[in-house]
N, C-alpha and C positions, 0 to 999 in steps of 0.2 A: 079266786076270787076274795076267800071268806083271809088267806094268806096275804094277801097283797095289802088289800081293806087292813088291817090287824097293822101292817109294816109302815102304810103310809099312816096313822093315828097314832102310832110309835114314833113317829119323825117327827108329827106336829108338837105333842107331848113333850116332846125332847126341846125344838125349836123355842115353847113358849115358857120351859123352864131355863132354859137356860137365858134368853132377854130377860127375866123377873130377878135376875143376880147383880147388885149393887156394880154401879162402875166404879174404876179404882176412883178417877179423881171429880167425877162429877157426884159427889157425893150428896145422901138427904140430908146431914148434917150442913154442908156450907152450902145450901141450897136454901136452908132453911134460913140462913142469913141474909138472904140478899133483902130487898127492899119489896116487896108483895107482886108490883108492878112486873119489875124484874125477875122475882122469883119465876110469876104468869107464863113469863116468856120464851124460860129456859126447860119449865115442868113442860112446856108445849112442845118445844123443839126435842127434847129426849122422848116424849110420847111417838109422835113418828117417825124418828130413828129406831127404834124401836118397833113400830108394826110395818115399815118399809124394810127392819129384819126377818120379821115373820112373814110379810110374804113374799118374799125372796125362798126361802126355805119352802114354803108350801107351794111355791111352785115348779120348785126345782124337785120338791117328793112327788106332787101330781106328777111330772115330766115321768118318774122314774113308774112309776105304778103304771101307765096306759101304757109303757114301754116292756112291760115285765122285768123292769132291771131291779135288781136286789139292794143297788147301787149304783150310786154315779159315776160318771167317767171324772176323769179331773181333764179340765184346757189339757192339753198339748203344751208344754215350756217354752220359753223361749232363752236365753243367754242375754240376747239384742231386747234390749227396751225398742219399742216403740216411736220411732223418731224422722221425722224430715228438716229438711238445708232450709230456716225463715228464708232463704232470698230463692228458693222453686217457684220457677213461673208460674205463670196461673195456667197455660197449656196445658201442663207437664198432668193436673189432679183432675184434667179429663178424656184421659187415654182410656182404651177397654179394657188393658188392668187394672188399673188404679181404679174405672169402675169397682170390680171383681172385687177387688180388696177394699173396698167400701162396703159393700155386700156383707163383706165377709167380719170387717168389725164393729158391723151395724150385727151380725146376728149373738155377736161378744158382749153386744149393751147390756149392762144388766138390767134387768124389773126397774131397779130405782133409777136408771140412767146413766151413771157412772162405766169407768171401765175396771181391770183386775191387769195389774200389772206383770209384765214378761211372758204374754200366754203370745204362742207360735199362729201366727194366721195364715203360713203359709200350708197349713194344716186343711186348710177349706174351710166353711160354713160348722160353725157347732153346730152340735144334731141336740134333738129330747135327750135328757137325762143325763148329760156333757154339762161340767160345773161351768161357773166363770172364769173362776180365779185356777190356776197351775200350779199355789201357792203345797206345799210339803205341811204333816201336822195337821193343824187347824186346819178343816173341808175351806171356812170361810174366810180366811188370814186376807186382806189384802182385796178381797172382794170388790169391793170399790172404793179406789184410793187416786190421790193426787203424788202419792210417791213418785220418783223418778220419772216427771214429765207424763204420767200418766190421767186420762182423761184431759188434762188440757191438750195433747198433742193430736189425741185421737179427735179430738175437738175440731181442730186448728183444720185438720183432714182432712174431715167430712165439708169444713165450712169450701176450701178450697174446691172439695168436688161437684159441693150445691153451686156454687161461683161457676164452674164451668158447665153444670148438665143441666140445673135448672132440675134435677130430679126429687117427684114429691118425696119420696122415699129419704131421701139422705135427707133432706130438709128435718122431716119428722123426729129422725131420731137426733139431729143435731139443737135439734129444739128442744126434745124432752133431754138433753145431756148437761144443756144450758142453766133448765130448772134445775138441773140436778147441782150444778154450781151453788146454787141459785139458794136449793134447802140445806143444801149442807153446813153453808154460813153461818157460826156461831152466833148471838140474839148479838153479841159485844163486838163482833165484825173479823173474828179470823174464825181460820179452819180447819178441822181436826185432820189427821194423815190418811184417816182413813174414810168413809160414811159408806154407808148404816156406820155409826159409831162404835170401834172396836177399841174394848178393855183394855187396859194398858197400858200404854206412852200413846197410844195410836190416838186416844183422845186429846192428845198436849195437842196445840197449837203452834202447827206444826212448819220453822223455820228450814229446816233441816234437810239441804240437798234441794235449799232452795224453792220448795214445794208452793209456799205463801204465793212467795211475789212469781211464777207464771203463770197462779190462778189471775193473779192483780192485772198481768200482763195480759193475758185472755180477754178478760172485764173490758179493761181500757179500748182494746182493739174491735170491742165489742161496742164500749159506749162515744167513738170519734168513726164507725160504722168507716173501718180501717182495710183496705185492703179485701181479704177473704170474707169479711164482716160486714162489706158494703151492702148487705143484704137486710139487714137489720135496719125497724122501722123505730117512729120517734118513743114508742112505748118500751120496744128492747133494751132501747138505748138510754133510756131513761132509766128505768132498772139494772143496769150494770153499772149505768153511773153511779146509783145511790149504792148499788155494796160495793162498789169501788172504794168510796167516799170513804166510806163505810171501817174498810180492811186500811186502811193511809190512816184512819183515827186510831182504828187498834194498835197500829204498828207504835205509835207514837207512848199511849198510854204504855205500850210492855217494855219501852227501853229502859233497862233495871238504872238501878239510882242506888250507886253508894257511896254514904252517909251522903244524901242528898243531891250530889252529882251524879248526874244524865252521864252514862256509858256506851254501850253498844248494847247486844240482844243475845240471848240464849239460844241453842240451837231449836230449844222448843219451851213454851212455856203452861204454865199452868193453865187450863180455859173457862176459869172462875176467877182465881187470881192472877194473874198473870205472875204469878213468879218464876224462874227459873225453873225446869224439873227435868230427872234424868230420862233419860231414855234405853239404849241397852246402854251395857258394863260398862263401856269404852267412851261412856256418853254420856259421863258425867253434869251438874248442875253447874255449870259456868257460865263464862261469856266466850263466844264464840267469838275469833278473830277470821273465818273464814265466810261462816252464811251470814258477820255481820258488814263482812266487805260488800257480796252480792245485795245487802239488802237496800244499803247505804248508795251505792249504785244506780238503784234503781229510782230512790227516790231522787238521786242529782239527776239523772235521765227524766225520769215522767209524772214524780212526783209534785203535788201542788205545794206553789211556791206559795205556801201560806208560813204567818211565824211558825207558827210551831212543826212543821218539818224543816224548815230552815235554822232554829234550832238543836233540833234533834241531829240532823248532818253534821250542822259545828262541832255539835259535844262531841259527835263520834269520832271525828276528823281528829279533833284534841287527844281523843284515846286512844286512835291506830297510832297517832306520832309518837305519846307516852310510850308503848307498851310495845315497838321494836324493835326485834332480838338482832345484834350483827353476834361474830364473834363463836358462828355456831357451824361446823365442815360437817357435808353429808358427806358419809364414807360407806365402807363396807369390810363386816367382818371377814374374820377366815372365813366363814363358813358359808359367807354371799350376802348374808342378813345387812338390810339398808343398819347405819346407828348415822346419829348427829356428836361428835367429838370435838371437846373446847380447841378453839385454836384461834387466840386473838389477832393472829392475821388476817384471819377468814371476814373480809367488808362485808361479804351479802347481804341483806337485808331481810327476815323474813318476820313470819308472827307464828305463834301457837295458834291450835286450833282452836287448844280451850286454855282458860284461864281459872286460876281461883276469886270468888265470888269474895272473900274478905281479903285477900291479900292483894291480888293484880298481877300473882306471877303463874307461872306457866305450869301447867297440872296434865299427867299424863297417864288415865285410867287405862287399867290392863282388859283385854279384850276379854280372857278367859280367867282373872281371878277378880277382877274388879276393884282392886286395888288402885290409890290415888297416888302415882310416883310424881316425884318431884326434877326426875327427867326423863328424858327418853330415853336413853344408855338403861336406867335401872329395871324402865316398864318391861322396854323388848326383851333382855334377858332371861325374864320370866314368863314372857306373851308371844303368840303367833302375834306376827304384824300386815294384817292387811287394808291397810288404811291409812290416809293424809296426815299426820298430827303436826304437819307445819303448812304455811299459805303463805305463799306472797300475792296474794288478791288485794290487800291495802297498797300496795306499791303503785298499784295501776290508779286508785284514787287520785293518788298525790302527785303519780306524774301526767293525768291526763283527763282524768276526770274534774278534776279540783278547777282547773282554769276553764273547762267548757259551763260549769256548774257555777262562777261568778261570771260568767255573760249571759247565760242564764236570768241571773237574777239581776240583770244588770236590763235585760229588754224588761223586764215585767215590770219594771218603777213605772 
């Protein structure tokens, strides 16, 4: 018992020390530059995040102590993310199989209220002493996250199960998860990739892989009481609407301006300054042709038709038009690797995933060396490529969404 007690104390001390380290972006220096009222909001938000992180560490350590375990067991991993079709019929959620799945999903809900990504729910409910995350390396990596549709997808699933069954345990987990979404929102309206806030690029306001868009889609469904969220009362709807509106305002504020002209967005933005910031080595500060397209599509379909949003959409569409690429043909090298070569006869229209913030030209950063190259070919020769460096998403905006957007604006007059 003495050894177990010492083990628990050591875990708790380690957790506290880890949480006292400064954040990479949310630095004391930048916080000090904020007006007093905003600084108080951010200080409170960061403090609550650190308290939540410390609480999770304490809970897991106590579980290990009670179970006589010297170390926690990682959650079982799964290459396939938790996801279901948005057109899934309501009756599907009420099956015995899905009710059991809901119990497993709930068992992996973090104490703060979110979920980790790529957890294999087919292995059964989480047991005491098992971590909530299956990530390797840092034991708390992606413990609660919005990455890869995580948390938002679990919440939609639980909403479906509750709608079909009216089970109170499912409703409790669902409401706890929605509270998590509200708690994770930054004072300026953005969302980090992970919450409690994880240091590094994870604390950036994350548009990469449409993380923030998925959160906003969820909140709008709650605010409208749509389909799976018909259970929402007026208080919850109003809370969701307020968070949604704040998030949209944050999107407008983040739109990158070059020489005073609004362009598009980066895949991730600094939580305080809103400036474009880097993530992984292959993701430099830049203008995004991919994430920006999905963001604009969301604004066209679901954003408010305010002058600010209309201006943001129009500016982005002009940027897409002026930055489309032709004359590049996708091919294979002698060793079977993907390549893009110059071919004036190729009329396919594509966009680069990353554009330089100063020149507006396509850039390609190596996943291994982090060097920014002017062409895909030069980058691919020296780096492994398992990433989409080009996108056709803006084409859909021009060919389909633009007409629908104009019709929507006409109706809004």
